C-alpha positions in Angstrom: 66.3 126.0 157.2 64.0 128.4 155.3 64.7 129.5 151.9 64.8 133.5 153.0 67.9 133.2 155.2 71.0 132.2 152.4 69.3 135.5 150.5 68.5 137.4 153.1 72.6 136.3 154.4 73.9 137.7 151.0 72.1 140.6 151.7 73.7 140.9 154.5 77.1 140.3 153.2 77.3 142.7 150.2 76.3 145.1 152.7 79.3 144.3 155.2 82.2 144.2 152.3 80.6 147.7 150.3 81.4 149.4 154.3 84.6 147.8 154.5 85.2 148.4 151.3 84.7 152.4 151.7 85.8 152.6 154.8 88.8 151.0 153.1 89.4 153.9 150.9 88.6 156.5 153.1 91.0 155.2 156.2 93.5 153.4 154.8 94.0 154.9 150.4 93.1 157.8 152.5 91.3 158.9 149.5 88.7 161.9 150.9 85.1 160.9 150.5 82.7 162.9 147.9 79.9 165.0 149.3 77.5 162.2 147.5 79.7 159.5 148.9 78.7 160.5 152.7 75.0 160.2 151.6 75.7 156.5 150.2 77.9 155.5 153.3 74.2 157.2 155.3 72.1 154.2 152.5 75.1 151.6 153.4 76.2 151.7 156.9 72.8 150.7 158.3 71.8 148.1 156.7 74.9 145.7 158.2 73.2 146.1 160.7 69.7 146.1 160.2 69.9 142.6 158.0 72.1 141.2 160.9 69.0 141.8 163.9 66.9 140.3 160.6 68.8 136.9 161.0 68.6 136.5 164.3 65.9 135.2 164.5 65.0 135.2 160.5 62.1 138.2 160.3 60.3 138.5 156.9 60.3 142.5 157.9 63.4 143.2 158.2 63.4 144.2 154.3 59.9 147.1 154.9 63.7 149.0 156.7 66.2 147.9 154.5 64.3 148.2 150.9 64.0 151.8 151.1 67.4 153.0 152.7 68.8 151.0 149.5 66.4 152.5 146.6 67.8 155.7 148.2 71.0 155.1 147.8 70.8 153.1 144.6 69.0 156.5 143.6 72.2 158.4 144.7 74.3 156.1 143.0 72.9 156.8 139.6 72.6 160.1 140.2 76.7 160.3 141.3 77.5 157.7 137.8 75.7 159.7 135.9 77.6 162.9 137.8 80.6 160.9 137.5 80.9 160.1 134.0 79.3 164.0 132.7 75.9 162.7 131.2 74.7 165.5 133.7 76.5 168.4 133.5 79.0 168.9 137.0 77.4 172.0 137.7 74.5 170.7 138.9 77.0 168.6 142.1 76.5 168.9 145.2 80.0 168.8 146.1 80.6 172.6 146.2 83.1 172.0 149.1 86.1 169.6 149.4 86.9 166.9 147.1 85.1 166.6 143.8 82.1 164.0 143.2 83.2 163.9 139.5 87.6 163.5 140.7 88.3 160.0 139.2 90.4 158.4 142.7 90.6 154.9 141.5 90.3 153.7 137.9 90.5 149.7 137.9 90.1 147.9 133.9 89.2 150.8 132.5 85.6 151.4 133.6 85.8 149.9 137.9 85.3 153.3 139.9 84.5 154.2 143.5 80.7 155.3 142.2 80.6 152.6 140.5 81.1 149.7 142.3 78.6 151.8 144.8 76.1 151.8 141.7 77.3 147.9 141.9 76.7 147.1 145.1 73.5 148.8 146.1 71.8 146.9 142.5 72.8 144.0 144.0 71.4 144.8 147.2 67.7 145.3 145.1 68.5 142.6 143.5 68.3 140.2 146.7 65.5 142.2 148.2 62.9 141.8 145.1 63.4 138.2 144.8 62.7 138.4 148.7 59.5 140.3 148.3 58.8 137.7 145.3 59.1 135.0 147.9 55.4 133.3 149.1 54.9 133.9 152.9 54.9 130.1 153.6 58.5 129.3 152.5 
């Protein structure tokens, strides 16, 4: 079996868990997503389909489509975390209507928040994509 397949599959699992988690928060726990959460969802949700299509059959080119989405989502997640932890002023937030991008909806163990979970998911995806990009073509 090609060595890229398990890493691509792991990336797909991360995207599925992140998508399911965001839907659980909004549809089951009834926590409304803020504007930045919506932008991160826009970057994460297509990754579930893109990575799945790239698995059967394994196509290295799937990273050309998945990596830019993950990088955009990661950038938004970084910005969201900087806002959430008040490292940049709240008046720089795009959340003018609806729920605030800095409202505390969950906080597990004192530091695990919804913006943190998003940042972690995009970071893991980027680490997996970087590893896949660095693998020789014949593996």
